[in-house]
N, C-alpha and C positions, 0 to 999 in steps of 0.2 A: 633599430632598423624599422622602417615603415612596412607594415604588412597589410595587403589589401584583401578584402573579402572576395568571394567568388562573384558577387553582384557588382562590386566595384571594378573587378577585372573585366567583366562583360561590358560595363559602361565605358571603360577605357578603350576597349576594342572597338566599340561603336564609334567613338570619337576618332579613332585611327582610320576606320573605314570611311568616315565622312571626309577626312583629310585626303584620302585616296581619290575620292570623287572630285574634290577641289583641285588636286594635282592633275587629274585627267582633263578637267575643264580648262585649266591654264594651258595645257598642251594643245587642246583643240583651239582655243582662242589664239594661240601663237601660230599654229600651222594651218588652220582652216577657219578663219574668222567668218567667211561668207557662209559656210555651212552652219556655224553656230548661230549667226544672225537669222538665217532662214528657219532653222529648227526652233530657236528660242532658248534663252538661258535656262529658265525654270523648267521647261519641258525636257531639256537635255539632262538636267540634274535628276528629274524624276525618272527619266529613261534609264540612267545609270543606277539609280536606287532600285528600280524594278529588276534590272539584271543582277544586281547584288542579291536581291531576294530570291531570284531564280537559282542562282548558284547555291545559296544556302538550302533551298528546297531540294537540290540534288545532293545535299550533304557535302558540298565543296565548301570547306571552311578555312583552309589555310589562307592567310591574307594575300599572298602573292598569286595563288590560284584564283581567288575571287577577283582580284584586279585584272588578271588576264582574261577571265570570263567576261568581265564588263567590257574590256577592250575588244574582245572577239565579237561581242554583241554590237559594238559600234561599227566594226568592219563588215560584219555579216548579219544584219538584222534578221531575227527570226530563226537563226541557225538551230537554236535549242528545240525547235518544234519539228525539225525535219526527221523523217523516218530513220535516216542513216545515223544521225546523232543519238536519237533515242535508243536504237539498237545497240550502238557502241557503248552507251552508258549502262545498258542493262545486260551486257554480255557476262556470262558466268566466269568471272575471273576473281582472283583474290586481291586485286589491286584496290587501292583506295579510290574514292571518287576523284580526288585531286589528280592521281596518277592516270586514271582513265581519261580525264580531260586533257592532261598534258600530252598523252599519246594521241588523242584526237587532233589536237593542235598540230602535232608533228606530221601526222598523216595529211592534214589539210594543207600545210605548208608545202609538202612534197607534191600534192596534187596541183596546187597553184603554180608551183615551179614547172611542172610538166606542161601545163597549159601555156604558160609564158614561153617555154622552149619551143613548143609546137608552133605557136603563133609567130615566133621569131624566124623559124625555119621557112614558114610560108612567105614571109616578107623578104627573104633573101639575106638573112643575118650572116655576116662573114664568119667563117670558121676559125 
């Protein structure tokens, strides 16, 4: 059986993370090619890599959580610098950084849903 060293495992994880960036790029190209053209292919790759580095700096290391962090950065640029996010990530709990970020995502999904609901009520959404 093949056994990899710790350095080889880290290198393999870096390759996987680059594949995640390529997957996100393909999704952007498919769903919003105008945005990608405007932003630029290489600039978008660098943007995603920067968000990956920011996730790692926050000790978010689980691959799925890092991917979600990058996606959140696409949706809400600069969110990681907001006082609310910083307070959330620094709150004194025993959760992992990944769990804190998942909780933050859930709260923001709820907030966005509330905003959409209020906007729909103002426009006369049928009940």
